[in-house]
C-alpha positions in Angstrom: 80.5 65.9 116.9 83.2 69.0 117.2 82.5 72.2 115.2 85.4 72.7 112.5 86.5 76.5 112.4 87.6 77.8 109.1 89.1 81.1 108.1 89.6 83.2 104.7 92.6 82.1 103.3 94.8 85.2 102.3 97.6 84.6 99.9 99.4 87.8 101.3 100.4 86.2 104.7 102.3 83.5 102.8 104.2 85.9 100.3 107.2 86.5 102.4 110.3 87.2 100.0 110.8 88.9 96.8 111.2 85.5 95.1 107.7 84.2 96.5 105.9 87.3 95.0 107.6 87.0 91.8 106.6 83.2 91.4 103.2 84.2 92.5 103.2 86.9 89.8 104.4 84.4 87.1 101.9 81.9 88.1 99.2 84.5 87.7 100.1 85.8 84.4 101.0 82.4 82.8 97.1 81.6 83.3 96.2 84.3 80.8 93.4 86.0 82.7 93.9 89.5 83.3 91.5 89.8 86.5 93.7 86.9 88.0 96.6 88.9 87.2 95.4 91.8 89.2 94.3 89.9 91.9 98.0 88.7 92.1 99.2 92.1 92.2 96.6 93.0 95.1 97.8 90.2 96.9 101.6 91.3 96.6 100.8 95.0 97.2 99.2 94.1 100.6 101.9 91.7 101.5 104.4 94.9 101.1 101.9 97.2 102.4 99.6 99.8 100.6 100.9 102.5 101.9 104.4 101.6 100.8 103.3 101.2 97.3 101.8 104.4 97.3 105.0 106.5 98.6 106.8 104.5 95.8 104.3 105.2 93.3 104.2 109.1 94.7 100.4 108.6 95.2 98.2 109.5 97.5 97.3 106.1 99.7 94.0 105.5 98.7 95.1 105.4 94.9 96.8 101.8 95.1 93.3 100.6 96.5 91.3 101.7 93.6 93.8 101.3 90.8 94.1 97.4 92.0 90.2 97.0 93.0 88.2 94.0 91.7 85.9 96.7 90.0 88.7 98.3 88.4 90.4 97.7 84.8 93.7 99.2 85.3 95.4 100.7 82.2 98.8 98.7 81.3 100.9 101.6 82.1 99.6 101.6 85.6 100.1 97.9 85.5 103.7 98.7 84.8 104.0 101.4 87.6 102.9 99.0 90.2 104.9 96.2 89.2 107.9 98.4 89.0 107.2 99.7 92.7 106.9 96.6 94.0 110.1 95.9 92.9 109.5 93.3 90.1 109.9 93.1 86.5 107.5 91.5 83.9 109.3 89.2 81.2 108.4 88.0 77.9 109.4 84.4 76.8 108.4 82.3 73.6 105.0 80.2 74.1 105.8 76.7 73.9 103.3 75.0 71.6 102.7 71.3 71.8 102.9 69.1 69.0 100.2 67.9 67.0 
């Protein structure tokens, strides 16, 4: 029997375009889980480049790593700065409630 080799799946490797990144962030936002949303932001930031993100935000290179760390709970103002620096926008739509 041959050995199966696996590797860790990294979503950042598949986020090629701004549209991919926006769709990924929207999907995370729809789940309603703040930690999942922050993880998606972290994946997008890694896809675009953390150093580039830091420059866009006018921060040191380590700041985005810290702000988007799984152990952190960034303030909403920080989230908005990161989203903007990534070239994305957040939008609100009415919640669709099921009948019944």
